[in-house]
N, C-alpha and C positions, 0 to 999 in steps of 0.2 A: 414268344417276341423276337423277332427277326435281331439278329445279328448289326448293328449299326456301327459305322466311324464315330469314336467320340467327335463330341460338337465343342472343340475347345472356345468360340467365340458364344456361344450359346444362341446364337441368332436360329439357327436351324432347330433348336429344340423349341424355342417360343413359336416358331411358324406351325410346327408341327402340332402344338397344344391350340392354337387356334386356327386350324388349316380346315377347309371346309365350309360351305357356303353359309351355315348357319350358327357356327359356335359364337362368332361375336355378336352377332343379334342376341342371341341367348346370353351372354356375358351382359351384353347391354340392360334387357330386360329383368332379368335378375340383378342387378346391383342397385335396381330401385326398390324393390322388396321381395320375398317369398314368394314364389308361385307354384299352383297344383299343375299339372300334366295337361289339364285341358285349358288352363288358363295361358298357358304356355302356347297353346296350338291356336288361340285366338291371336295373343297377340303378334304372331308370327305365321301368317297365311300364307298357305302353299306349302307349307311343312308338312311331310306325311306321319302318322303315326311310329314307322317304323325308324324314319330318317332322325326324328325328335328322340326317340328310345336311345338310339345308337350314341347320337353326340351327347346325350346327356350320361350316359354310362362312360363313354372316353370322359368326359369333362371331370366325372365323378372319380375315375381310376386315376385323372392327372391332379386331382386333388384343387381343382377349378370352383368345384360344384358340391355342394352337400346334400343327401339325401334323408328326409326324416320320414319315417313312417310311423303315424299317429295309432296302429294297431286297434283300428276304430272298424266297425261294420256301419254302412257300408265304407270300403276302404279309403282311408284318405292321406296321400304322400305330397310331402311339399319341397321343392329346391329351393336352395340359397345359395347365394355365392360366399365362397369362403373369403379369408383375409389374403391367399395365395393368389384366388380368381381376381379382388379386387385390385392387388398392384399389376396382373395383367391389365385390365380394363385400361389403368392408367398409361399402360403403353402401348394399348391398342387406339386411346385419345388422340396419342401424340403421331401415331401413323396416321390417322384420318387427318388429324390437322395438317399435316405433311402431302397428304393426297389432294387435300383441296386447294391448298397451295400450287401443288403441280398442276393441278388442273385450271386454274386460272393461267398459270404461268405457259400451259398448252392453247389455251383461249388467244392470250394476246400475242402468243407467236403466230398464231393462222390468221388472225386479222391485220397484224405487222404486213405479213405477205403479200 
């Protein structure tokens, strides 16, 4: 792991945890219910298998997602959001609300000009 400056405020750590194009979408999908890998590919059109695998591994390493291997033939693996992931989803929801408010403000500024 790279040496990183301490994150006194915690914001940079949070942004690293949700950084990337797909992590917030994965959090949202998994907060509804656990999903298998192929289900996540269908829910997130446009994501490649490679990227989905990378994102899920990173999120698992960060404690946001759990991976359950059912040890069956054919193989069955399910991904679920963890309590830590749920708490991050709450923060992302607040950021989403702020983003929508900001977009509305920008649109109002453009029409007022």
